[in-house]
PDB file of N, CA, C, O and CB in Angstrom:
ATOM      1  N   UNK A   1       0.840  -1.173   0.000  1.00  0.00           N
ATOM      2  CA  UNK A   1       0.000   0.000   0.000  1.00  0.00           C
ATOM      3  C   UNK A   1       0.888   1.240   0.000  1.00  0.00           C
ATOM      4  O   UNK A   1       1.926   1.265   0.661  1.00  0.00           O
ATOM      5  CB  UNK A   1      -0.957  -0.004   1.214  1.00  0.00           C
ATOM      6  N   UNK A   2       0.481   2.268  -0.741  1.00  0.00           N
ATOM      7  CA  UNK A   2       1.227   3.512  -0.822  1.00  0.00           C
ATOM      8  C   UNK A   2       1.167   4.272   0.492  1.00  0.00           C
ATOM      9  O   UNK A   2       0.245   4.110   1.291  1.00  0.00           O
ATOM     10  CB  UNK A   2       0.695   4.376  -1.951  1.00  0.00           C
ATOM     11  N   UNK A   3       2.159   5.088   0.685  1.00  0.00           N
ATOM     12  CA  UNK A   3       2.209   5.922   1.887  1.00  0.00           C
ATOM     13  C   UNK A   3       1.491   7.243   1.596  1.00  0.00           C
ATOM     14  O   UNK A   3       1.721   7.861   0.557  1.00  0.00           O
ATOM     15  CB  UNK A   3       3.691   6.177   2.339  1.00  0.00           C
ATOM     16  N   UNK A   4       0.645   7.660   2.493  1.00  0.00           N
ATOM     17  CA  UNK A   4      -0.092   8.914   2.365  1.00  0.00           C
ATOM     18  C   UNK A   4       0.805  10.057   2.803  1.00  0.00           C
ATOM     19  O   UNK A   4       1.457   9.974   3.844  1.00  0.00           O
ATOM     20  CB  UNK A   4      -1.401   8.887   3.202  1.00  0.00           C
ATOM     21  N   UNK A   5       0.842  11.125   2.013  1.00  0.00           N
ATOM     22  CA  UNK A   5       1.682  12.278   2.321  1.00  0.00           C
ATOM     23  C   UNK A   5       0.820  13.520   2.512  1.00  0.00           C
ATOM     24  O   UNK A   5      -0.337  13.557   2.093  1.00  0.00           O
ATOM     25  CB  UNK A   5       2.720  12.510   1.204  1.00  0.00           C
ATOM     26  N   UNK A   6       1.388  14.522   3.141  1.00  0.00           N
ATOM     27  CA  UNK A   6       0.665  15.780   3.350  1.00  0.00           C
ATOM     28  C   UNK A   6       0.147  16.351   2.038  1.00  0.00           C
ATOM     29  O   UNK A   6      -0.924  16.958   2.008  1.00  0.00           O
ATOM     30  CB  UNK A   6       1.566  16.801   4.038  1.00  0.00           C
ATOM     31  N   UNK A   7       0.891  16.166   0.957  1.00  0.00           N
ATOM     32  CA  UNK A   7       0.499  16.678  -0.356  1.00  0.00           C
ATOM     33  C   UNK A   7      -0.737  15.972  -0.911  1.00  0.00           C
ATOM     34  O   UNK A   7      -1.343  16.453  -1.869  1.00  0.00           O
ATOM     35  CB  UNK A   7       1.651  16.530  -1.333  1.00  0.00           C
ATOM     36  N   UNK A   8      -1.118  14.839  -0.322  1.00  0.00           N
ATOM     37  CA  UNK A   8      -2.273  14.067  -0.792  1.00  0.00           C
ATOM     38  C   UNK A   8      -3.603  14.587  -0.255  1.00  0.00           C
ATOM     39  O   UNK A   8      -4.657  14.203  -0.762  1.00  0.00           O
ATOM     40  CB  UNK A   8      -2.111  12.622  -0.402  1.00  0.00           C
ATOM     41  N   UNK A   9      -3.579  15.448   0.758  1.00  0.00           N
ATOM     42  CA  UNK A   9      -4.839  15.916   1.348  1.00  0.00           C
ATOM     43  C   UNK A   9      -5.773  16.582   0.336  1.00  0.00           C
ATOM     44  O   UNK A   9      -6.972  16.309   0.374  1.00  0.00           O
ATOM     45  CB  UNK A   9      -4.545  16.886   2.465  1.00  0.00           C
ATOM     46  N   UNK A  10      -5.290  17.439  -0.567  1.00  0.00           N
ATOM     47  CA  UNK A  10      -6.212  18.034  -1.545  1.00  0.00           C
ATOM     48  C   UNK A  10      -6.932  16.998  -2.415  1.00  0.00           C
ATOM     49  O   UNK A  10      -8.038  17.255  -2.890  1.00  0.00           O
ATOM     50  CB  UNK A  10      -5.455  18.990  -2.437  1.00  0.00           C
ATOM     51  N   UNK A  11      -6.321  15.840  -2.627  1.00  0.00           N
ATOM     52  CA  UNK A  11      -6.961  14.789  -3.426  1.00  0.00           C
ATOM     53  C   UNK A  11      -8.232  14.266  -2.775  1.00  0.00           C
ATOM     54  O   UNK A  11      -9.138  13.794  -3.463  1.00  0.00           O
ATOM     55  CB  UNK A  11      -5.993  13.641  -3.648  1.00  0.00           C
ATOM     56  N   UNK A  12      -8.302  14.349  -1.438  1.00  0.00           N
ATOM     57  CA  UNK A  12      -9.487  13.867  -0.729  1.00  0.00           C
ATOM     58  C   UNK A  12     -10.701  14.743  -0.999  1.00  0.00           C
ATOM     59  O   UNK A  12     -11.835  14.274  -0.905  1.00  0.00           O
ATOM     60  CB  UNK A  12      -9.217  13.808   0.766  1.00  0.00           C
ATOM     61  N   UNK A  13     -10.475  16.012  -1.334  1.00  0.00           N
ATOM     62  CA  UNK A  13     -11.584  16.934  -1.566  1.00  0.00           C
ATOM     63  C   UNK A  13     -11.917  17.102  -3.043  1.00  0.00           C
ATOM     64  O   UNK A  13     -12.863  17.811  -3.387  1.00  0.00           O
ATOM     65  CB  UNK A  13     -11.263  18.276  -0.970  1.00  0.00           C
ATOM     66  N   UNK A  14     -11.160  16.464  -3.909  1.00  0.00           N
ATOM     67  CA  UNK A  14     -11.420  16.561  -5.337  1.00  0.00           C
ATOM     68  C   UNK A  14     -12.785  15.958  -5.633  1.00  0.00           C
ATOM     69  O   UNK A  14     -13.091  14.843  -5.213  1.00  0.00           O
ATOM     70  CB  UNK A  14     -10.312  15.853  -6.157  1.00  0.00           C
ATOM     71  N   UNK A  15     -13.584  16.699  -6.351  1.00  0.00           N
ATOM     72  CA  UNK A  15     -14.929  16.230  -6.657  1.00  0.00           C
ATOM     73  C   UNK A  15     -15.176  16.385  -8.143  1.00  0.00           C
ATOM     74  O   UNK A  15     -14.768  17.405  -8.699  1.00  0.00           O
ATOM     75  CB  UNK A  15     -15.992  16.999  -5.838  1.00  0.00           C
ATOM     76  N   UNK A  16     -15.801  15.471  -8.810  1.00  0.00           N
ATOM     77  CA  UNK A  16     -16.273  14.192  -8.281  1.00  0.00           C
ATOM     78  C   UNK A  16     -15.135  13.180  -8.186  1.00  0.00           C
ATOM     79  O   UNK A  16     -14.135  13.281  -8.897  1.00  0.00           O
ATOM     80  CB  UNK A  16     -17.397  13.636  -9.159  1.00  0.00           C
ATOM     81  N   UNK A  17     -15.299  12.232  -7.322  1.00  0.00           N
ATOM     82  CA  UNK A  17     -14.315  11.165  -7.178  1.00  0.00           C
ATOM     83  C   UNK A  17     -15.062   9.846  -7.002  1.00  0.00           C
ATOM     84  O   UNK A  17     -16.212   9.819  -6.564  1.00  0.00           O
ATOM     85  CB  UNK A  17     -13.354  11.436  -5.970  1.00  0.00           C
ATOM     86  N   UNK A  18     -14.396   8.773  -7.346  1.00  0.00           N
ATOM     87  CA  UNK A  18     -15.042   7.471  -7.202  1.00  0.00           C
ATOM     88  C   UNK A  18     -14.922   6.994  -5.758  1.00  0.00           C
ATOM     89  O   UNK A  18     -13.999   7.375  -5.038  1.00  0.00           O
ATOM     90  CB  UNK A  18     -14.419   6.435  -8.171  1.00  0.00           C
ATOM     91  N   UNK A  19     -15.852   6.172  -5.357  1.00  0.00           N
ATOM     92  CA  UNK A  19     -15.807   5.599  -4.007  1.00  0.00           C
ATOM     93  C   UNK A  19     -14.554   4.741  -3.848  1.00  0.00           C
ATOM     94  O   UNK A  19     -13.974   4.696  -2.763  1.00  0.00           O
ATOM     95  CB  UNK A  19     -17.081   4.756  -3.721  1.00  0.00           C
ATOM     96  N   UNK A  20     -14.131   4.063  -4.908  1.00  0.00           N
ATOM     97  CA  UNK A  20     -12.946   3.204  -4.835  1.00  0.00           C
ATOM     98  C   UNK A  20     -11.684   4.034  -4.596  1.00  0.00           C
ATOM     99  O   UNK A  20     -10.837   3.641  -3.793  1.00  0.00           O
ATOM    100  CB  UNK A  20     -12.801   2.378  -6.129  1.00  0.00           C
ATOM    101  N   UNK A  21     -11.544   5.173  -5.275  1.00  0.00           N
ATOM    102  CA  UNK A  21     -10.374   6.020  -5.087  1.00  0.00           C
ATOM    103  C   UNK A  21     -10.382   6.631  -3.692  1.00  0.00           C
ATOM    104  O   UNK A  21      -9.345   6.695  -3.032  1.00  0.00           O
ATOM    105  CB  UNK A  21     -10.327   7.123  -6.153  1.00  0.00           C
ATOM    106  N   UNK A  22     -11.539   7.073  -3.247  1.00  0.00           N
ATOM    107  CA  UNK A  22     -11.651   7.653  -1.916  1.00  0.00           C
ATOM    108  C   UNK A  22     -11.337   6.616  -0.841  1.00  0.00           C
ATOM    109  O   UNK A  22     -10.647   6.920   0.132  1.00  0.00           O
ATOM    110  CB  UNK A  22     -13.051   8.229  -1.703  1.00  0.00           C
ATOM    111  N   UNK A  23     -11.837   5.398  -1.012  1.00  0.00           N
ATOM    112  CA  UNK A  23     -11.553   4.317  -0.064  1.00  0.00           C
ATOM    113  C   UNK A  23     -10.049   4.040  -0.009  1.00  0.00           C
ATOM    114  O   UNK A  23      -9.492   3.858   1.073  1.00  0.00           O
ATOM    115  CB  UNK A  23     -12.324   3.032  -0.456  1.00  0.00           C
ATOM    116  N   UNK A  24      -9.394   4.005  -1.168  1.00  0.00           N
ATOM    117  CA  UNK A  24      -7.956   3.740  -1.216  1.00  0.00           C
ATOM    118  C   UNK A  24      -7.173   4.852  -0.521  1.00  0.00           C
ATOM    119  O   UNK A  24      -6.269   4.573   0.266  1.00  0.00           O
ATOM    120  CB  UNK A  24      -7.486   3.594  -2.672  1.00  0.00           C
ATOM    121  N   UNK A  25      -7.513   6.108  -0.806  1.00  0.00           N
ATOM    122  CA  UNK A  25      -6.793   7.232  -0.202  1.00  0.00           C
ATOM    123  C   UNK A  25      -7.033   7.303   1.314  1.00  0.00           C
ATOM    124  O   UNK A  25      -6.102   7.569   2.074  1.00  0.00           O
ATOM    125  CB  UNK A  25      -7.222   8.552  -0.867  1.00  0.00           C
ATOM    126  N   UNK A  26      -8.270   7.067   1.753  1.00  0.00           N
ATOM    127  CA  UNK A  26      -8.543   7.052   3.190  1.00  0.00           C
ATOM    128  C   UNK A  26      -7.793   5.911   3.875  1.00  0.00           C
ATOM    129  O   UNK A  26      -7.271   6.081   4.977  1.00  0.00           O
ATOM    130  CB  UNK A  26     -10.052   6.923   3.448  1.00  0.00           C
ATOM    131  N   UNK A  27      -7.741   4.755   3.225  1.00  0.00           N
ATOM    132  CA  UNK A  27      -6.986   3.622   3.774  1.00  0.00           C
ATOM    133  C   UNK A  27      -5.513   3.949   3.899  1.00  0.00           C
ATOM    134  O   UNK A  27      -4.888   3.625   4.909  1.00  0.00           O
ATOM    135  CB  UNK A  27      -7.166   2.386   2.901  1.00  0.00           C
ATOM    136  N   UNK A  28      -4.941   4.598   2.868  1.00  0.00           N
ATOM    137  CA  UNK A  28      -3.540   5.009   2.917  1.00  0.00           C
ATOM    138  C   UNK A  28      -3.317   6.000   4.058  1.00  0.00           C
ATOM    139  O   UNK A  28      -2.325   5.918   4.782  1.00  0.00           O
ATOM    140  CB  UNK A  28      -3.109   5.631   1.573  1.00  0.00           C
ATOM    141  N   UNK A  29      -4.257   6.940   4.207  1.00  0.00           N
ATOM    142  CA  UNK A  29      -4.126   7.937   5.265  1.00  0.00           C
ATOM    143  C   UNK A  29      -4.148   7.271   6.640  1.00  0.00           C
ATOM    144  O   UNK A  29      -3.328   7.597   7.498  1.00  0.00           O
ATOM    145  CB  UNK A  29      -5.250   8.983   5.160  1.00  0.00           C
ATOM    146  N   UNK A  30      -5.075   6.347   6.853  1.00  0.00           N
ATOM    147  CA  UNK A  30      -5.197   5.693   8.157  1.00  0.00           C
ATOM    148  C   UNK A  30      -3.993   4.815   8.468  1.00  0.00           C
ATOM    149  O   UNK A  30      -3.507   4.822   9.599  1.00  0.00           O
ATOM    150  CB  UNK A  30      -6.465   4.860   8.207  1.00  0.00           C
ATOM    151  N   UNK A  31      -3.504   4.064   7.493  1.00  0.00           N
ATOM    152  CA  UNK A  31      -2.351   3.196   7.755  1.00  0.00           C
ATOM    153  C   UNK A  31      -1.048   3.985   7.857  1.00  0.00           C
ATOM    154  O   UNK A  31      -0.058   3.480   8.387  1.00  0.00           O
ATOM    155  CB  UNK A  31      -2.229   2.145   6.659  1.00  0.00           C
ATOM    156  N   UNK A  32      -1.041   5.213   7.356  1.00  0.00           N
ATOM    157  CA  UNK A  32       0.140   6.065   7.454  1.00  0.00           C
ATOM    158  C   UNK A  32       0.081   6.974   8.679  1.00  0.00           C
ATOM    159  O   UNK A  32       0.918   7.864   8.831  1.00  0.00           O
ATOM    160  CB  UNK A  32       0.286   6.904   6.195  1.00  0.00           C
ATOM    161  N   UNK A  33      -0.893   6.756   9.545  1.00  0.00           N
ATOM    162  CA  UNK A  33      -1.065   7.593  10.730  1.00  0.00           C
ATOM    163  C   UNK A  33      -0.577   6.879  11.979  1.00  0.00           C
ATOM    164  O   UNK A  33      -0.662   5.656  12.094  1.00  0.00           O
ATOM    165  CB  UNK A  33      -2.528   7.993  10.895  1.00  0.00           C
ATOM    166  N   UNK A  34      -0.063   7.672  12.912  1.00  0.00           N
ATOM    167  CA  UNK A  34       0.354   7.100  14.196  1.00  0.00           C
ATOM    168  C   UNK A  34      -0.837   6.974  15.134  1.00  0.00           C
ATOM    169  O   UNK A  34      -0.819   6.165  16.063  1.00  0.00           O
ATOM    170  CB  UNK A  34       1.453   7.964  14.845  1.00  0.00           C
ATOM    171  N   UNK A  35      -1.880   7.778  14.891  1.00  0.00           N
ATOM    172  CA  UNK A  35      -3.127   7.654  15.638  1.00  0.00           C
ATOM    173  C   UNK A  35      -4.255   8.181  14.765  1.00  0.00           C
ATOM    174  O   UNK A  35      -4.042   9.054  13.923  1.00  0.00           O
ATOM    175  CB  UNK A  35      -3.059   8.425  16.999  1.00  0.00           C
ATOM    176  N   UNK A  36      -5.451   7.649  14.968  1.00  0.00           N
ATOM    177  CA  UNK A  36      -6.604   8.095  14.187  1.00  0.00           C
ATOM    178  C   UNK A  36      -7.887   7.742  14.925  1.00  0.00           C
ATOM    179  O   UNK A  36      -7.971   6.738  15.632  1.00  0.00           O
ATOM    180  CB  UNK A  36      -6.597   7.460  12.774  1.00  0.00           C
ATOM    181  N   UNK A  37      -8.872   8.594  14.738  1.00  0.00           N
ATOM    182  CA  UNK A  37     -10.199   8.302  15.282  1.00  0.00           C
ATOM    183  C   UNK A  37     -11.222   8.968  14.382  1.00  0.00           C
ATOM    184  O   UNK A  37     -10.905   9.902  13.645  1.00  0.00           O
ATOM    185  CB  UNK A  37     -10.341   8.796  16.768  1.00  0.00           C
ATOM    186  N   UNK A  38     -12.442   8.483  14.448  1.00  0.00           N
ATOM    187  CA  UNK A  38     -13.527   9.004  13.621  1.00  0.00           C
ATOM    188  C   UNK A  38     -14.693   9.373  14.520  1.00  0.00           C
ATOM    189  O   UNK A  38     -15.036   8.650  15.455  1.00  0.00           O
ATOM    190  CB  UNK A  38     -13.963   7.969  12.546  1.00  0.00           C
ATOM    191  N   UNK A  39     -15.288  10.505  14.219  1.00  0.00           N
ATOM    192  CA  UNK A  39     -16.477  10.973  14.927  1.00  0.00           C
ATOM    193  C   UNK A  39     -17.614  11.068  13.920  1.00  0.00           C
ATOM    194  O   UNK A  39     -17.496  11.776  12.919  1.00  0.00           O
ATOM    195  CB  UNK A  39     -16.224  12.354  15.631  1.00  0.00           C
ATOM    196  N   UNK A  40     -18.706  10.371  14.170  1.00  0.00           N
ATOM    197  CA  UNK A  40     -19.883  10.467  13.304  1.00  0.00           C
ATOM    198  C   UNK A  40     -20.651  11.696  13.760  1.00  0.00           C
ATOM    199  O   UNK A  40     -21.251  11.708  14.835  1.00  0.00           O
ATOM    200  CB  UNK A  40     -20.781   9.157  13.366  1.00  0.00           C
ATOM    201  N   UNK A  41     -20.624  12.730  12.926  1.00  0.00           N
ATOM    202  CA  UNK A  41     -21.282  13.984  13.283  1.00  0.00           C
ATOM    203  C   UNK A  41     -22.781  13.919  13.034  1.00  0.00           C
ATOM    204  O   UNK A  41     -23.573  14.439  13.820  1.00  0.00           O
ATOM    205  CB  UNK A  41     -20.676  15.139  12.501  1.00  0.00           C
ATOM    206  N   UNK A  42     -23.161  13.284  11.943  1.00  0.00           N
ATOM    207  CA  UNK A  42     -24.589  13.124  11.665  1.00  0.00           C
ATOM    208  C   UNK A  42     -24.803  11.940  10.740  1.00  0.00           C
ATOM    209  O   UNK A  42     -23.912  11.539   9.992  1.00  0.00           O
ATOM    210  CB  UNK A  42     -25.178  14.409  11.042  1.00  0.00           C
ATOM    211  N   UNK A  43     -26.025  11.384  10.811  1.00  0.00           N
ATOM    212  CA  UNK A  43     -26.393  10.261   9.961  1.00  0.00           C
ATOM    213  C   UNK A  43     -27.910  10.264   9.843  1.00  0.00           C
ATOM    214  O   UNK A  43     -28.622  10.292  10.846  1.00  0.00           O
ATOM    215  CB  UNK A  43     -25.860   8.895  10.535  1.00  0.00           C
ATOM    216  N   UNK A  44     -28.397  10.236   8.600  1.00  0.00           N
ATOM    217  CA  UNK A  44     -29.829  10.249   8.344  1.00  0.00           C
ATOM    218  C   UNK A  44     -30.251   8.870   7.830  1.00  0.00           C
ATOM    219  O   UNK A  44     -29.956   8.531   6.684  1.00  0.00           O
ATOM    220  CB  UNK A  44     -30.205  11.367   7.321  1.00  0.00           C
ATOM    221  N   UNK A  45     -30.931   8.071   8.652  1.00  0.00           N
ATOM    222  CA  UNK A  45     -31.321   6.731   8.224  1.00  0.00           C
ATOM    223  C   UNK A  45     -32.326   6.731   7.068  1.00  0.00           C
ATOM    224  O   UNK A  45     -32.436   5.735   6.353  1.00  0.00           O
ATOM    225  CB  UNK A  45     -31.902   5.981   9.392  1.00  0.00           C
ATOM    226  N   UNK A  46     -33.044   7.809   6.879  1.00  0.00           N
ATOM    227  CA  UNK A  46     -34.016   7.874   5.779  1.00  0.00           C
ATOM    228  C   UNK A  46     -33.340   8.046   4.423  1.00  0.00           C
ATOM    229  O   UNK A  46     -33.744   7.426   3.439  1.00  0.00           O
ATOM    230  CB  UNK A  46     -34.993   9.019   6.010  1.00  0.00           C
ATOM    231  N   UNK A  47     -32.306   8.890   4.374  1.00  0.00           N
ATOM    232  CA  UNK A  47     -31.648   9.175   3.090  1.00  0.00           C
ATOM    233  C   UNK A  47     -30.321   8.446   2.923  1.00  0.00           C
ATOM    234  O   UNK A  47     -29.825   8.302   1.805  1.00  0.00           O
ATOM    235  CB  UNK A  47     -31.419  10.660   2.951  1.00  0.00           C
ATOM    236  N   UNK A  48     -29.744   7.986   4.033  1.00  0.00           N
ATOM    237  CA  UNK A  48     -28.430   7.346   3.978  1.00  0.00           C
ATOM    238  C   UNK A  48     -27.289   8.357   3.999  1.00  0.00           C
ATOM    239  O   UNK A  48     -26.121   7.973   3.945  1.00  0.00           O
ATOM    240  CB  UNK A  48     -28.325   6.489   2.735  1.00  0.00           C
ATOM    241  N   UNK A  49     -27.615   9.627   4.077  1.00  0.00           N
ATOM    242  CA  UNK A  49     -26.586  10.663   4.110  1.00  0.00           C
ATOM    243  C   UNK A  49     -25.889  10.660   5.470  1.00  0.00           C
ATOM    244  O   UNK A  49     -26.525  10.465   6.506  1.00  0.00           O
ATOM    245  CB  UNK A  49     -27.199  12.054   3.817  1.00  0.00           C
ATOM    246  N   UNK A  50     -24.586  10.877   5.451  1.00  0.00           N
ATOM    247  CA  UNK A  50     -23.813  10.887   6.683  1.00  0.00           C
ATOM    248  C   UNK A  50     -22.719  11.936   6.601  1.00  0.00           C
ATOM    249  O   UNK A  50     -22.359  12.387   5.514  1.00  0.00           O
ATOM    250  CB  UNK A  50     -23.213   9.504   6.962  1.00  0.00           C
ATOM    251  N   UNK A  51     -22.189  12.322   7.758  1.00  0.00           N
ATOM    252  CA  UNK A  51     -21.062  13.232   7.852  1.00  0.00           C
ATOM    253  C   UNK A  51     -20.153  12.722   8.951  1.00  0.00           C
ATOM    254  O   UNK A  51     -20.572  12.595  10.101  1.00  0.00           O
ATOM    255  CB  UNK A  51     -21.523  14.696   8.128  1.00  0.00           C
ATOM    256  N   UNK A  52     -18.910  12.429   8.602  1.00  0.00           N
ATOM    257  CA  UNK A  52     -17.940  11.942   9.577  1.00  0.00           C
ATOM    258  C   UNK A  52     -16.725  12.868   9.597  1.00  0.00           C
ATOM    259  O   UNK A  52     -16.397  13.508   8.598  1.00  0.00           O
ATOM    260  CB  UNK A  52     -17.515  10.486   9.251  1.00  0.00           C
ATOM    261  N   UNK A  53     -16.080  12.925  10.731  1.00  0.00           N
ATOM    262  CA  UNK A  53     -14.856  13.709  10.891  1.00  0.00           C
ATOM    263  C   UNK A  53     -13.746  12.736  11.248  1.00  0.00           C
ATOM    264  O   UNK A  53     -13.878  11.944  12.182  1.00  0.00           O
ATOM    265  CB  UNK A  53     -15.015  14.830  11.991  1.00  0.00           C
ATOM    266  N   UNK A  54     -12.648  12.797  10.499  1.00  0.00           N
ATOM    267  CA  UNK A  54     -11.476  11.968  10.776  1.00  0.00           C
ATOM    268  C   UNK A  54     -10.441  12.859  11.446  1.00  0.00           C
ATOM    269  O   UNK A  54     -10.095  13.920  10.926  1.00  0.00           O
ATOM    270  CB  UNK A  54     -10.902  11.307   9.463  1.00  0.00           C
ATOM    271  N   UNK A  55      -9.953  12.429  12.590  1.00  0.00           N
ATOM    272  CA  UNK A  55      -8.958  13.193  13.337  1.00  0.00           C
ATOM    273  C   UNK A  55      -7.783  12.263  13.615  1.00  0.00           C
ATOM    274  O   UNK A  55      -7.972  11.164  14.137  1.00  0.00           O
ATOM    275  CB  UNK A  55      -9.556  13.780  14.671  1.00  0.00           C
ATOM    276  N   UNK A  56      -6.576  12.694  13.273  1.00  0.00           N
ATOM    277  CA  UNK A  56      -5.429  11.835  13.519  1.00  0.00           C
ATOM    278  C   UNK A  56      -4.114  12.564  13.375  1.00  0.00           C
ATOM    279  O   UNK A  56      -4.070  13.777  13.168  1.00  0.00           O
ATOM    280  CB  UNK A  56      -5.457  10.668  12.592  1.00  0.00           C
ATOM    281  N   UNK A  57      -3.046  11.801  13.488  1.00  0.00           N
ATOM    282  CA  UNK A  57      -1.692  12.322  13.336  1.00  0.00           C
ATOM    283  C   UNK A  57      -0.989  11.507  12.264  1.00  0.00           C
ATOM    284  O   UNK A  57      -0.785  10.302  12.415  1.00  0.00           O
ATOM    285  CB  UNK A  57      -0.905  12.275  14.686  1.00  0.00           C
ATOM    286  N   UNK A  58      -0.623  12.173  11.185  1.00  0.00           N
ATOM    287  CA  UNK A  58       0.053  11.515  10.077  1.00  0.00           C
ATOM    288  C   UNK A  58       1.523  11.322  10.424  1.00  0.00           C
ATOM    289  O   UNK A  58       2.171  12.240  10.925  1.00  0.00           O
ATOM    290  CB  UNK A  58      -0.099  12.332   8.772  1.00  0.00           C
ATOM    291  N   UNK A  59       2.048  10.135  10.160  1.00  0.00           N
ATOM    292  CA  UNK A  59       3.468   9.855  10.362  1.00  0.00           C
ATOM    293  C   UNK A  59       4.222  10.487   9.199  1.00  0.00           C
ATOM    294  O   UNK A  59       4.155   9.999   8.071  1.00  0.00           O
ATOM    295  CB  UNK A  59       3.750   8.304  10.458  1.00  0.00           C
ATOM    296  N   UNK A  60       4.937  11.569   9.472  1.00  0.00           N
ATOM    297  CA  UNK A  60       5.641  12.288   8.412  1.00  0.00           C
ATOM    298  C   UNK A  60       7.120  11.925   8.340  1.00  0.00           C
ATOM    299  O   UNK A  60       7.863  12.482   7.532  1.00  0.00           O
ATOM    300  CB  UNK A  60       5.497  13.778   8.618  1.00  0.00           C
ATOM    301  N   UNK A  61       7.541  10.999   9.178  1.00  0.00           N
ATOM    302  CA  UNK A  61       8.941  10.589   9.181  1.00  0.00           C
ATOM    303  C   UNK A  61       9.255   9.773   7.934  1.00  0.00           C
ATOM    304  O   UNK A  61       8.530   8.836   7.601  1.00  0.00           O
ATOM    305  CB  UNK A  61       9.267   9.779  10.448  1.00  0.00           C
ATOM    306  N   UNK A  62      10.340  10.131   7.242  1.00  0.00           N
ATOM    307  CA  UNK A  62      10.724   9.405   6.035  1.00  0.00           C
ATOM    308  C   UNK A  62      11.415   8.095   6.398  1.00  0.00           C
ATOM    309  O   UNK A  62      12.153   8.017   7.380  1.00  0.00           O
ATOM    310  CB  UNK A  62      11.643  10.268   5.154  1.00  0.00           C
ATOM    311  N   UNK A  63      11.165   7.075   5.593  1.00  0.00           N
ATOM    312  CA  UNK A  63      11.876   5.819   5.741  1.00  0.00           C
ATOM    313  C   UNK A  63      13.141   5.894   4.892  1.00  0.00           C
ATOM    314  O   UNK A  63      13.235   6.766   4.027  1.00  0.00           O
ATOM    315  CB  UNK A  63      10.980   4.605   5.326  1.00  0.00           C
ATOM    316  N   UNK A  64      14.113   5.017   5.105  1.00  0.00           N
ATOM    317  CA  UNK A  64      15.344   5.031   4.291  1.00  0.00           C
ATOM    318  C   UNK A  64      15.047   4.872   2.793  1.00  0.00           C
ATOM    319  O   UNK A  64      15.805   5.369   1.960  1.00  0.00           O
ATOM    320  CB  UNK A  64      16.293   3.909   4.749  1.00  0.00           C
ATOM    321  N   UNK A  65      13.957   4.188   2.445  1.00  0.00           N
ATOM    322  CA  UNK A  65      13.618   3.976   1.049  1.00  0.00           C
ATOM    323  C   UNK A  65      13.031   5.217   0.397  1.00  0.00           C
ATOM    324  O   UNK A  65      13.037   5.342  -0.828  1.00  0.00           O
ATOM    325  CB  UNK A  65      12.652   2.835   0.925  1.00  0.00           C
ATOM    326  N   UNK A  66      12.521   6.139   1.216  1.00  0.00           N
ATOM    327  CA  UNK A  66      11.896   7.353   0.689  1.00  0.00           C
ATOM    328  C   UNK A  66      12.851   8.533   0.595  1.00  0.00           C
ATOM    329  O   UNK A  66      12.562   9.504  -0.103  1.00  0.00           O
ATOM    330  CB  UNK A  66      10.728   7.732   1.545  1.00  0.00           C
ATOM    331  N   UNK A  67      13.992   8.463   1.292  1.00  0.00           N
ATOM    332  CA  UNK A  67      14.938   9.570   1.278  1.00  0.00           C
ATOM    333  C   UNK A  67      15.463   9.777  -0.131  1.00  0.00           C
ATOM    334  O   UNK A  67      15.757   8.826  -0.854  1.00  0.00           O
ATOM    335  CB  UNK A  67      16.097   9.314   2.255  1.00  0.00           C
ATOM    336  N   UNK A  68      15.571  11.037  -0.497  1.00  0.00           N
ATOM    337  CA  UNK A  68      16.064  11.335  -1.851  1.00  0.00           C
ATOM    338  C   UNK A  68      17.460  11.865  -1.813  1.00  0.00           C
ATOM    339  O   UNK A  68      18.033  12.169  -2.859  1.00  0.00           O
ATOM    340  CB  UNK A  68      15.165  12.329  -2.550  1.00  0.00           C
TER     341      UNK A  68
END
């Protein structure tokens, strides 16, 4: 799996985007974080609409393979 970088955050807000791309980028972000949590701010069972907030700390330390 690719490592999520600070430069990738704007990609999360790009619209329209596919659910598959968003799932992949969110997965990269979560696995590249030292801590993460999610807060469900709202959810409408009638429409299926939801709003979640992801809060975490991205591991920004470079590995030896990433050093240029």
